[in-house]
A tleap script that builds the chain and sets N, CA, C and O, in Angstrom:
source leaprc.protein.ff14SB
mol = sequence {
  NMET GLY PHE ARG ALA TRP ALA CYS ALA LEU
  VAL ALA ALA SER VAL THR LEU VAL SER ILE
  ALA SER ALA ASP THR SER VAL VAL PHE THR
  LYS ASP GLU ILE THR VAL ILE ASN ASP TYR
  PHE ALA ARG TYR PRO MET ASP THR GLY ALA
  GLY LYS GLN LYS LYS SER LYS GLY LEU PRO
  PRO GLY ILE ALA LYS ASN LEU ALA ARG GLY
  LYS PRO LEU PRO PRO GLY ILE ALA LYS GLN
  GLN LEU PRO GLN ASP LEU ILE ARG ARG LEU
  PRO PRO ALA ARG THR GLY TYR GLU ARG VAL
  VAL VAL ASP GLY ARG VAL LEU LEU VAL ASP
  ILE ALA THR GLN VAL ILE HIE ASP VAL LEU
  MET GLU ALA VAL TYR CHIE
}
set mol.1.N position { 0.854 -1.170 0.000 }
set mol.1.CA position { 0.000 0.000 0.000 }
set mol.1.C position { 0.896 1.227 0.000 }
set mol.1.O position { 1.812 1.344 0.814 }
set mol.2.N position { 0.622 2.133 -0.915 }
set mol.2.CA position { 1.410 3.354 -1.001 }
set mol.2.C position { 1.061 4.314 0.129 }
set mol.2.O position { 0.058 4.168 0.826 }
set mol.3.N position { 1.943 5.307 0.275 }
set mol.3.CA position { 1.747 6.278 1.350 }
set mol.3.C position { 0.415 7.012 1.206 }
set mol.3.O position { -0.289 7.231 2.192 }
set mol.4.N position { 0.078 7.388 -0.018 }
set mol.4.CA position { -1.157 8.143 -0.242 }
set mol.4.C position { -2.383 7.305 0.140 }
set mol.4.O position { -3.297 7.804 0.796 }
set mol.5.N position { -2.400 6.043 -0.268 }
set mol.5.CA position { -3.523 5.168 0.079 }
set mol.5.C position { -3.590 4.956 1.590 }
set mol.5.O position { -4.673 4.938 2.175 }
set mol.6.N position { -2.430 4.798 2.212 }
set mol.6.CA position { -2.372 4.603 3.664 }
set mol.6.C position { -2.904 5.846 4.382 }
set mol.6.O position { -3.668 5.729 5.341 }
set mol.7.N position { -2.503 7.030 3.922 }
set mol.7.CA position { -2.938 8.284 4.533 }
set mol.7.C position { -4.451 8.460 4.376 }
set mol.7.O position { -5.127 8.889 5.311 }
set mol.8.N position { -4.980 8.129 3.196 }
set mol.8.CA position { -6.433 8.231 2.979 }
set mol.8.C position { -7.196 7.269 3.889 }
set mol.8.O position { -8.238 7.622 4.441 }
set mol.9.N position { -6.672 6.053 4.042 }
set mol.9.CA position { -7.308 5.067 4.918 }
set mol.9.C position { -7.289 5.547 6.360 }
set mol.9.O position { -8.264 5.369 7.090 }
set mol.10.N position { -6.189 6.152 6.770 }
set mol.10.CA position { -6.073 6.669 8.140 }
set mol.10.C position { -7.072 7.794 8.383 }
set mol.10.O position { -7.716 7.832 9.432 }
set mol.11.N position { -7.208 8.707 7.429 }
set mol.11.CA position { -8.165 9.811 7.561 }
set mol.11.C position { -9.590 9.261 7.615 }
set mol.11.O position { -10.394 9.704 8.435 }
set mol.12.N position { -9.904 8.303 6.751 }
set mol.12.CA position { -11.245 7.714 6.740 }
set mol.12.C position { -11.549 7.032 8.069 }
set mol.12.O position { -12.653 7.166 8.596 }
set mol.13.N position { -10.580 6.303 8.613 }
set mol.13.CA position { -10.773 5.642 9.906 }
set mol.13.C position { -10.975 6.663 11.015 }
set mol.13.O position { -11.806 6.464 11.901 }
set mol.14.N position { -10.224 7.745 10.972 }
set mol.14.CA position { -10.357 8.794 11.997 }
set mol.14.C position { -11.734 9.431 11.954 }
set mol.14.O position { -12.351 9.665 12.994 }
set mol.15.N position { -12.216 9.712 10.747 }
set mol.15.CA position { -13.541 10.311 10.592 }
set mol.15.C position { -14.606 9.356 11.111 }
set mol.15.O position { -15.553 9.783 11.772 }
set mol.16.N position { -14.460 8.073 10.818 }
set mol.16.CA position { -15.410 7.072 11.286 }
set mol.16.C position { -15.424 7.016 12.805 }
set mol.16.O position { -16.493 6.988 13.413 }
set mol.17.N position { -14.244 6.999 13.426 }
set mol.17.CA position { -14.171 6.944 14.882 }
set mol.17.C position { -14.775 8.175 15.524 }
set mol.17.O position { -15.467 8.067 16.536 }
set mol.18.N position { -14.526 9.341 14.955 }
set mol.18.CA position { -15.110 10.572 15.487 }
set mol.18.C position { -16.624 10.519 15.359 }
set mol.18.O position { -17.332 10.929 16.278 }
set mol.19.N position { -17.136 10.020 14.235 }
set mol.19.CA position { -18.591 9.908 14.040 }
set mol.19.C position { -19.204 8.962 15.053 }
set mol.19.O position { -20.253 9.259 15.624 }
set mol.20.N position { -18.557 7.814 15.286 }
set mol.20.CA position { -19.059 6.851 16.257 }
set mol.20.C position { -19.054 7.458 17.649 }
set mol.20.O position { -20.036 7.333 18.380 }
set mol.21.N position { -17.970 8.108 18.023 }
set mol.21.CA position { -17.877 8.720 19.357 }
set mol.21.C position { -18.945 9.791 19.535 }
set mol.21.O position { -19.539 9.906 20.607 }
set mol.22.N position { -19.191 10.576 18.488 }
set mol.22.CA position { -20.219 11.611 18.573 }
set mol.22.C position { -21.590 10.996 18.748 }
set mol.22.O position { -22.398 11.503 19.527 }
set mol.23.N position { -21.871 9.910 18.037 }
set mol.23.CA position { -23.165 9.251 18.145 }
set mol.23.C position { -23.362 8.686 19.539 }
set mol.23.O position { -24.470 8.742 20.074 }
set mol.24.N position { -22.312 8.144 20.139 }
set mol.24.CA position { -22.424 7.541 21.465 }
set mol.24.C position { -22.876 8.543 22.505 }
set mol.24.O position { -23.671 8.201 23.380 }
set mol.25.N position { -22.390 9.773 22.434 }
set mol.25.CA position { -22.734 10.746 23.459 }
set mol.25.C position { -24.088 11.392 23.212 }
set mol.25.O position { -24.621 12.059 24.099 }
set mol.26.N position { -24.651 11.208 22.029 }
set mol.26.CA position { -25.907 11.881 21.732 }
set mol.26.C position { -27.136 11.062 22.146 }
set mol.26.O position { -28.229 11.617 22.260 }
set mol.27.N position { -26.978 9.778 22.369 }
set mol.27.CA position { -28.117 8.943 22.743 }
set mol.27.C position { -28.079 8.728 24.251 }
set mol.27.O position { -27.354 7.871 24.756 }
set mol.28.N position { -28.872 9.522 24.955 }
set mol.28.CA position { -28.941 9.448 26.420 }
set mol.28.C position { -30.395 9.608 26.843 }
set mol.28.O position { -31.256 9.950 26.033 }
set mol.29.N position { -30.657 9.355 28.125 }
set mol.29.CA position { -31.992 9.625 28.650 }
set mol.29.C position { -32.254 11.127 28.576 }
set mol.29.O position { -31.368 11.928 28.873 }
set mol.30.N position { -33.454 11.506 28.186 }
set mol.30.CA position { -33.811 12.923 28.181 }
set mol.30.C position { -34.146 13.344 29.615 }
set mol.30.O position { -34.352 12.501 30.488 }
set mol.31.N position { -34.198 14.646 29.843 }
set mol.31.CA position { -34.579 15.145 31.174 }
set mol.31.C position { -35.967 14.655 31.561 }
set mol.31.O position { -36.204 14.295 32.714 }
set mol.32.N position { -36.885 14.642 30.594 }
set mol.32.CA position { -38.245 14.168 30.872 }
set mol.32.C position { -38.253 12.688 31.246 }
set mol.32.O position { -38.953 12.291 32.176 }
set mol.33.N position { -37.482 11.868 30.531 }
set mol.33.CA position { -37.406 10.444 30.850 }
set mol.33.C position { -36.851 10.235 32.260 }
set mol.33.O position { -37.365 9.414 33.020 }
set mol.34.N position { -35.809 10.974 32.601 }
set mol.34.CA position { -35.203 10.853 33.931 }
set mol.34.C position { -36.220 11.206 35.012 }
set mol.34.O position { -36.327 10.507 36.019 }
set mol.35.N position { -36.959 12.278 34.806 }
set mol.35.CA position { -37.969 12.697 35.778 }
set mol.35.C position { -39.041 11.629 35.949 }
set mol.35.O position { -39.397 11.281 37.074 }
set mol.36.N position { -39.558 11.105 34.837 }
set mol.36.CA position { -40.612 10.089 34.898 }
set mol.36.C position { -40.098 8.833 35.598 }
set mol.36.O position { -40.791 8.274 36.448 }
set mol.37.N position { -38.892 8.383 35.253 }
set mol.37.CA position { -38.326 7.164 35.851 }
set mol.37.C position { -38.088 7.353 37.343 }
set mol.37.O position { -38.475 6.501 38.143 }
set mol.38.N position { -37.455 8.457 37.726 }
set mol.38.CA position { -37.186 8.696 39.152 }
set mol.38.C position { -38.473 8.856 39.954 }
set mol.38.O position { -38.580 8.323 41.058 }
set mol.39.N position { -39.444 9.578 39.419 }
set mol.39.CA position { -40.720 9.759 40.118 }
set mol.39.C position { -41.441 8.423 40.278 }
set mol.39.O position { -42.001 8.133 41.336 }
set mol.40.N position { -41.424 7.610 39.219 }
set mol.40.CA position { -42.104 6.321 39.282 }
set mol.40.C position { -41.499 5.443 40.378 }
set mol.40.O position { -42.229 4.919 41.220 }
set mol.41.N position { -40.180 5.277 40.378 }
set mol.41.CA position { -39.550 4.390 41.352 }
set mol.41.C position { -39.559 4.967 42.769 }
set mol.41.O position { -39.443 4.216 43.738 }
set mol.42.N position { -39.696 6.285 42.902 }
set mol.42.CA position { -39.848 6.869 44.232 }
set mol.42.C position { -41.196 6.454 44.832 }
set mol.42.O position { -41.309 6.241 46.040 }
set mol.43.N position { -42.209 6.342 43.978 }
set mol.43.CA position { -43.547 5.936 44.438 }
set mol.43.C position { -43.720 4.427 44.488 }
set mol.43.O position { -44.390 3.905 45.380 }
set mol.44.N position { -43.118 3.724 43.531 }
set mol.44.CA position { -43.299 2.272 43.414 }
set mol.44.C position { -41.943 1.580 43.278 }
set mol.44.O position { -41.547 1.214 42.172 }
set mol.45.N position { -41.234 1.399 44.378 }
set mol.45.CA position { -39.938 0.717 44.274 }
set mol.45.C position { -40.112 -0.664 43.648 }
set mol.45.O position { -41.082 -1.367 43.932 }
set mol.46.N position { -39.190 -1.033 42.819 }
set mol.46.CA position { -39.262 -2.302 42.101 }
set mol.46.C position { -38.646 -3.407 42.947 }
set mol.46.O position { -37.566 -3.238 43.513 }
set mol.47.N position { -39.336 -4.532 43.028 }
set mol.47.CA position { -38.768 -5.687 43.718 }
set mol.47.C position { -37.876 -6.410 42.723 }
set mol.47.O position { -38.363 -7.115 41.839 }
set mol.48.N position { -36.571 -6.234 42.868 }
set mol.48.CA position { -35.622 -6.834 41.938 }
set mol.48.C position { -35.108 -8.166 42.447 }
set mol.48.O position { -34.236 -8.774 41.827 }
set mol.49.N position { -35.637 -8.622 43.561 }
set mol.49.CA position { -35.156 -9.874 44.124 }
set mol.49.C position { -34.008 -9.655 45.079 }
set mol.49.O position { -33.698 -10.526 45.892 }
set mol.50.N position { -33.370 -8.494 44.992 }
set mol.50.CA position { -32.245 -8.216 45.886 }
set mol.50.C position { -32.748 -7.503 47.140 }
set mol.50.O position { -32.340 -7.827 48.255 }
set mol.51.N position { -33.635 -6.534 46.946 }
set mol.51.CA position { -34.231 -5.817 48.066 }
set mol.51.C position { -33.229 -5.356 49.091 }
set mol.51.O position { -32.245 -4.695 48.759 }
set mol.52.N position { -33.477 -5.707 50.354 }
set mol.52.CA position { -32.602 -5.291 51.444 }
set mol.52.C position { -31.250 -5.977 51.396 }
set mol.52.O position { -30.293 -5.518 52.019 }
set mol.53.N position { -31.171 -7.071 50.660 }
set mol.53.CA position { -29.911 -7.803 50.583 }
set mol.53.C position { -29.011 -7.256 49.485 }
set mol.53.O position { -27.970 -7.845 49.194 }
set mol.54.N position { -29.387 -6.151 48.877 }
set mol.54.CA position { -28.666 -5.618 47.734 }
set mol.54.C position { -27.169 -5.527 47.960 }
set mol.54.O position { -26.390 -5.946 47.104 }
set mol.55.N position { -26.753 -4.985 49.097 }
set mol.55.CA position { -25.334 -4.793 49.332 }
set mol.55.C position { -24.590 -6.114 49.475 }
set mol.55.O position { -23.440 -6.219 49.047 }
set mol.56.N position { -25.214 -7.113 50.062 }
set mol.56.CA position { -24.516 -8.373 50.257 }
set mol.56.C position { -24.662 -9.320 49.072 }
set mol.56.O position { -23.805 -10.182 48.874 }
set mol.57.N position { -25.715 -9.185 48.286 }
set mol.57.CA position { -25.944 -10.123 47.196 }
set mol.57.C position { -25.930 -9.450 45.831 }
set mol.57.O position { -26.319 -10.072 44.843 }
set mol.58.N position { -25.491 -8.189 45.746 }
set mol.58.CA position { -25.447 -7.499 44.462 }
set mol.58.C position { -24.382 -8.101 43.566 }
set mol.58.O position { -23.768 -9.115 43.897 }
set mol.59.N position { -24.177 -7.469 42.443 }
set mol.59.CA position { -23.161 -7.939 41.510 }
set mol.59.C position { -21.770 -7.801 42.114 }
set mol.59.O position { -21.536 -6.913 42.934 }
set mol.60.N position { -20.852 -8.663 41.720 }
set mol.60.CA position { -19.462 -8.487 42.159 }
set mol.60.C position { -18.955 -7.116 41.716 }
set mol.60.O position { -19.349 -6.634 40.655 }
set mol.61.N position { -18.089 -6.478 42.507 }
set mol.61.CA position { -17.627 -5.119 42.190 }
set mol.61.C position { -17.036 -4.979 40.785 }
set mol.61.O position { -17.251 -3.960 40.128 }
set mol.62.N position { -16.308 -5.972 40.324 }
set mol.62.CA position { -15.707 -5.893 38.994 }
set mol.62.C position { -16.738 -5.826 37.889 }
set mol.62.O position { -16.545 -5.131 36.892 }
set mol.63.N position { -17.834 -6.549 38.063 }
set mol.63.CA position { -18.908 -6.521 37.067 }
set mol.63.C position { -19.730 -5.248 37.224 }
set mol.63.O position { -20.095 -4.618 36.232 }
set mol.64.N position { -20.022 -4.869 38.460 }
set mol.64.CA position { -20.828 -3.671 38.709 }
set mol.64.C position { -20.175 -2.422 38.120 }
set mol.64.O position { -20.871 -1.565 37.574 }
set mol.65.N position { -18.855 -2.307 38.220 }
set mol.65.CA position { -18.196 -1.104 37.692 }
set mol.65.C position { -18.218 -1.063 36.167 }
set mol.65.O position { -17.999 -0.008 35.571 }
set mol.66.N position { -18.482 -2.204 35.534 }
set mol.66.CA position { -18.569 -2.234 34.079 }
set mol.66.C position { -19.955 -1.871 33.556 }
set mol.66.O position { -20.179 -1.850 32.346 }
set mol.67.N position { -20.880 -1.586 34.461 }
set mol.67.CA position { -22.198 -1.103 34.039 }
set mol.67.C position { -22.108 0.407 33.887 }
set mol.67.O position { -22.676 1.160 34.678 }
set mol.68.N position { -21.392 0.836 32.867 }
set mol.68.CA position { -21.112 2.252 32.660 }
set mol.68.C position { -21.252 2.602 31.187 }
set mol.68.O position { -21.212 1.732 30.318 }
set mol.69.N position { -21.416 3.898 30.924 }
set mol.69.CA position { -21.525 4.378 29.544 }
set mol.69.C position { -20.343 3.905 28.713 }
set mol.69.O position { -19.192 3.933 29.148 }
set mol.70.N position { -20.667 3.474 27.509 }
set mol.70.CA position { -19.631 3.085 26.564 }
set mol.70.C position { -19.133 1.663 26.711 }
set mol.70.O position { -18.350 1.194 25.885 }
set mol.71.N position { -19.573 0.969 27.749 }
set mol.71.CA position { -19.140 -0.413 27.954 }
set mol.71.C position { -20.261 -1.361 27.563 }
set mol.71.O position { -21.438 -1.048 27.744 }
set mol.72.N position { -19.894 -2.530 27.021 }
set mol.72.CA position { -20.937 -3.503 26.696 }
set mol.72.C position { -21.459 -4.176 27.957 }
set mol.72.O position { -20.736 -4.321 28.943 }
set mol.73.N position { -22.726 -4.585 27.914 }
set mol.73.CA position { -23.265 -5.362 29.031 }
set mol.73.C position { -22.464 -6.660 29.139 }
set mol.73.O position { -22.171 -7.288 28.121 }
set mol.74.N position { -22.109 -7.067 30.349 }
set mol.74.CA position { -21.401 -8.345 30.498 }
set mol.74.C position { -22.271 -9.491 29.982 }
set mol.74.O position { -23.488 -9.473 30.164 }
set mol.75.N position { -21.659 -10.484 29.343 }
set mol.75.CA position { -22.442 -11.615 28.827 }
set mol.75.C position { -23.186 -12.325 29.953 }
set mol.75.O position { -22.642 -12.528 31.038 }
set mol.76.N position { -24.418 -12.694 29.687 }
set mol.76.CA position { -25.206 -13.452 30.649 }
set mol.76.C position { -25.751 -12.650 31.816 }
set mol.76.O position { -26.315 -13.226 32.746 }
set mol.77.N position { -25.597 -11.342 31.790 }
set mol.77.CA position { -26.083 -10.502 32.896 }
set mol.77.C position { -27.615 -10.561 32.935 }
set mol.77.O position { -28.271 -10.567 31.893 }
set mol.78.N position { -28.167 -10.604 34.134 }
set mol.78.CA position { -29.622 -10.675 34.308 }
set mol.78.C position { -30.225 -9.283 34.106 }
set mol.78.O position { -29.966 -8.367 34.887 }
set mol.79.N position { -31.027 -9.134 33.057 }
set mol.79.CA position { -31.715 -7.881 32.774 }
set mol.79.C position { -33.183 -8.053 33.119 }
set mol.79.O position { -33.759 -9.122 32.917 }
set mol.80.N position { -33.784 -6.989 33.641 }
set mol.80.CA position { -35.216 -6.984 33.886 }
set mol.80.C position { -35.834 -5.874 33.047 }
set mol.80.O position { -35.230 -4.820 32.851 }
set mol.81.N position { -37.024 -6.119 32.562 }
set mol.81.CA position { -37.757 -5.090 31.831 }
set mol.81.C position { -38.328 -4.089 32.828 }
set mol.81.O position { -38.563 -4.421 33.990 }
set mol.82.N position { -38.545 -2.876 32.370 }
set mol.82.CA position { -39.221 -1.890 33.201 }
set mol.82.C position { -40.661 -2.337 33.408 }
set mol.82.O position { -41.209 -3.038 32.557 }
set mol.83.N position { -41.287 -1.949 34.516 }
set mol.83.CA position { -42.704 -2.272 34.715 }
set mol.83.C position { -43.560 -1.691 33.579 }
set mol.83.O position { -43.285 -0.597 33.086 }
set mol.84.N position { -44.583 -2.420 33.174 }
set mol.84.CA position { -45.440 -1.988 32.065 }
set mol.84.C position { -46.062 -0.616 32.318 }
set mol.84.O position { -46.191 0.190 31.396 }
set mol.85.N position { -46.450 -0.350 33.573 }
set mol.85.CA position { -47.032 0.946 33.906 }
set mol.85.C position { -46.036 2.073 33.629 }
set mol.85.O position { -46.421 3.135 33.140 }
set mol.86.N position { -44.775 1.848 33.934 }
set mol.86.CA position { -43.738 2.855 33.670 }
set mol.86.C position { -43.501 2.989 32.166 }
set mol.86.O position { -43.358 4.101 31.658 }
set mol.87.N position { -43.460 1.882 31.465 }
set mol.87.CA position { -43.253 1.919 30.012 }
set mol.87.C position { -44.335 2.763 29.341 }
set mol.87.O position { -44.055 3.522 28.413 }
set mol.88.N position { -45.576 2.625 29.821 }
set mol.88.CA position { -46.684 3.416 29.252 }
set mol.88.C position { -46.503 4.908 29.513 }
set mol.88.O position { -46.965 5.723 28.715 }
set mol.89.N position { -45.852 5.282 30.596 }
set mol.89.CA position { -45.657 6.694 30.930 }
set mol.89.C position { -44.513 7.335 30.139 }
set mol.89.O position { -44.459 8.556 29.992 }
set mol.90.N position { -43.612 6.508 29.637 }
set mol.90.CA position { -42.451 7.009 28.907 }
set mol.90.C position { -42.735 7.082 27.410 }
set mol.90.O position { -43.566 6.335 26.894 }
set mol.91.N position { -42.040 7.986 26.714 }
set mol.91.CA position { -42.143 7.938 25.253 }
set mol.91.C position { -41.483 6.647 24.767 }
set mol.91.O position { -40.674 6.064 25.489 }
set mol.92.N position { -41.811 6.194 23.570 }
set mol.92.CA position { -41.176 4.967 23.073 }
set mol.92.C position { -39.646 5.123 23.071 }
set mol.92.O position { -39.122 6.206 22.812 }
set mol.93.N position { -38.954 4.038 23.359 }
set mol.93.CA position { -37.492 4.072 23.303 }
set mol.93.C position { -37.077 4.346 21.866 }
set mol.93.O position { -37.763 3.959 20.920 }
set mol.94.N position { -35.949 5.015 21.719 }
set mol.94.CA position { -35.443 5.289 20.376 }
set mol.94.C position { -35.253 3.976 19.622 }
set mol.94.O position { -34.938 2.951 20.226 }
set mol.95.N position { -35.441 4.005 18.330 }
set mol.95.CA position { -35.276 2.814 17.503 }
set mol.95.C position { -33.875 2.243 17.683 }
set mol.95.O position { -32.878 2.953 17.557 }
set mol.96.N position { -33.821 0.948 17.979 }
set mol.96.CA position { -32.535 0.276 18.149 }
set mol.96.C position { -32.018 0.276 19.577 }
set mol.96.O position { -30.925 -0.228 19.838 }
set mol.97.N position { -32.795 0.840 20.516 }
set mol.97.CA position { -32.385 0.922 21.914 }
set mol.97.C position { -33.459 0.327 22.814 }
set mol.97.O position { -34.636 0.279 22.455 }
set mol.98.N position { -33.035 -0.124 23.983 }
set mol.98.CA position { -33.981 -0.608 24.980 }
set mol.98.C position { -33.581 -0.065 26.348 }
set mol.98.O position { -32.410 0.207 26.615 }
set mol.99.N position { -34.588 0.083 27.202 }
set mol.99.CA position { -34.360 0.473 28.598 }
set mol.99.C position { -34.525 -0.789 29.433 }
set mol.99.O position { -35.536 -1.484 29.325 }
set mol.100.N position { -33.533 -1.084 30.264 }
set mol.100.CA position { -33.588 -2.275 31.112 }
set mol.100.C position { -33.101 -1.922 32.508 }
set mol.100.O position { -32.474 -0.885 32.724 }
set mol.101.N position { -33.403 -2.810 33.451 }
set mol.101.CA position { -32.937 -2.658 34.827 }
set mol.101.C position { -31.909 -3.749 35.098 }
set mol.101.O position { -32.160 -4.930 34.859 }
set mol.102.N position { -30.741 -3.331 35.605 }
set mol.102.CA position { -29.700 -4.262 36.015 }
set mol.102.C position { -29.134 -3.757 37.338 }
set mol.102.O position { -28.626 -2.639 37.416 }
set mol.103.N position { -29.224 -4.582 38.372 }
set mol.103.CA position { -28.632 -4.262 39.682 }
set mol.103.C position { -29.034 -2.881 40.201 }
set mol.103.O position { -28.194 -2.132 40.698 }
set mol.104.N position { -30.322 -2.547 40.082 }
set mol.104.CA position { -30.805 -1.274 40.623 }
set mol.104.C position { -30.558 -0.077 39.734 }
set mol.104.O position { -30.889 1.049 40.106 }
set mol.105.N position { -29.985 -0.299 38.574 }
set mol.105.CA position { -29.714 0.788 37.635 }
set mol.105.C position { -30.650 0.641 36.428 }
set mol.105.O position { -30.944 -0.468 35.981 }
set mol.106.N position { -31.105 1.780 35.919 }
set mol.106.CA position { -31.858 1.769 34.673 }
set mol.106.C position { -30.862 2.127 33.575 }
set mol.106.O position { -30.212 3.171 33.623 }
set mol.107.N position { -30.755 1.243 32.583 }
set mol.107.CA position { -29.773 1.414 31.516 }
set mol.107.C position { -30.469 1.664 30.184 }
set mol.107.O position { -31.554 1.142 29.928 }
set mol.108.N position { -29.834 2.464 29.348 }
set mol.108.CA position { -30.255 2.645 27.968 }
set mol.108.C position { -29.211 1.925 27.123 }
set mol.108.O position { -28.051 2.334 27.072 }
set mol.109.N position { -29.635 0.838 26.453 }
set mol.109.CA position { -28.702 -0.078 25.805 }
set mol.109.C position { -28.991 -0.172 24.307 }
set mol.109.O position { -30.146 -0.256 23.889 }
set mol.110.N position { -27.931 -0.158 23.515 }
set mol.110.CA position { -28.033 -0.414 22.075 }
set mol.110.C position { -28.336 -1.899 21.904 }
set mol.110.O position { -27.550 -2.741 22.338 }
set mol.111.N position { -29.444 -2.226 21.291 }
set mol.111.CA position { -29.870 -3.626 21.176 }
set mol.111.C position { -28.874 -4.452 20.361 }
set mol.111.O position { -28.570 -5.586 20.728 }
set mol.112.N position { -28.369 -3.899 19.267 }
set mol.112.CA position { -27.489 -4.657 18.378 }
set mol.112.C position { -26.123 -4.936 19.000 }
set mol.112.O position { -25.597 -6.041 18.871 }
set mol.113.N position { -25.546 -3.935 19.675 }
set mol.113.CA position { -24.183 -4.085 20.203 }
set mol.113.C position { -24.139 -4.388 21.697 }
set mol.113.O position { -23.108 -4.813 22.218 }
set mol.114.N position { -25.260 -4.171 22.385 }
set mol.114.CA position { -25.354 -4.307 23.838 }
set mol.114.C position { -24.447 -3.316 24.579 }
set mol.114.O position { -24.084 -3.548 25.733 }
set mol.115.N position { -24.084 -2.216 23.915 }
set mol.115.CA position { -23.293 -1.161 24.540 }
set mol.115.C position { -24.233 -0.248 25.321 }
set mol.115.O position { -25.299 0.128 24.834 }
set mol.116.N position { -23.826 0.100 26.529 }
set mol.116.CA position { -24.613 0.971 27.409 }
set mol.116.C position { -24.385 2.423 26.985 }
set mol.116.O position { -23.245 2.875 26.881 }
set mol.117.N position { -25.480 3.147 26.741 }
set mol.117.CA position { -25.376 4.546 26.330 }
set mol.117.C position { -25.674 5.508 27.463 }
set mol.117.O position { -25.209 6.648 27.441 }
set mol.118.N position { -26.442 5.071 28.455 }
set mol.118.CA position { -26.714 5.938 29.602 }
set mol.118.C position { -27.110 5.071 30.787 }
set mol.118.O position { -27.619 3.962 30.626 }
set mol.119.N position { -26.863 5.606 31.996 }
set mol.119.CA position { -27.118 4.875 33.235 }
set mol.119.C position { -27.765 5.810 34.245 }
set mol.119.O position { -27.279 6.917 34.475 }
set mol.120.N position { -28.863 5.363 34.849 }
set mol.120.CA position { -29.447 6.049 35.999 }
set mol.120.C position { -29.104 5.212 37.223 }
set mol.120.O position { -29.709 4.165 37.455 }
set mol.121.N position { -28.143 5.668 37.996 }
set mol.121.CA position { -27.658 4.920 39.153 }
set mol.121.C position { -28.695 4.899 40.270 }
set mol.121.O position { -29.283 5.931 40.595 }
set mol.122.N position { -28.915 3.755 40.842 }
set mol.122.CA position { -29.776 3.584 42.021 }
set mol.122.C position { -31.176 4.132 41.837 }
set mol.122.O position { -31.833 4.465 42.824 }
set mol.123.N position { -31.659 4.236 40.603 }
set mol.123.CA position { -33.003 4.772 40.363 }
set mol.123.C position { -34.065 3.880 40.960 }
set mol.123.O position { -35.092 4.375 41.424 }
set mol.124.N position { -33.848 2.583 40.961 }
set mol.124.CA position { -34.853 1.622 41.374 }
set mol.124.C position { -35.033 1.602 42.882 }
set mol.124.O position { -36.160 1.468 43.359 }
set mol.125.N position { -33.968 1.731 43.638 }
set mol.125.CA position { -34.022 1.526 45.095 }
set mol.125.C position { -34.391 2.762 45.897 }
set mol.125.O position { -35.030 2.642 46.943 }
set mol.126.N position { -34.013 3.927 45.445 }
set mol.126.CA position { -34.202 5.205 46.183 }
set mol.126.C position { -33.928 4.997 47.632 }
set mol.126.O position { -34.029 5.938 48.420 }
savepdb mol mol.pdb
quit
């Protein structure tokens, strides 16, 4: 590969990476979604099976810290759907994304890649 072809490939890859990075930061929970989710769980805490045992039976720290923006969901992680009543109160999730509950967090996840785009920490437990 000549220098010119290599340089063009490098520029194209850089543009692609910048586009991907820009897209990642643009898909997040809206202020309205955050308000609806927090208000709902403040009134109706979700029984996630962990309840009061959350601290002793939650995810291992290494896995829990990976529930962050830009990271893929760990394989085999237990996801719960939002309650139907809450889903009805929210606008439809953006095409290609889903809202799920994992370890007391509400996540906005890319369905195809399973990459986390936004996290509401401790929204479920209050």
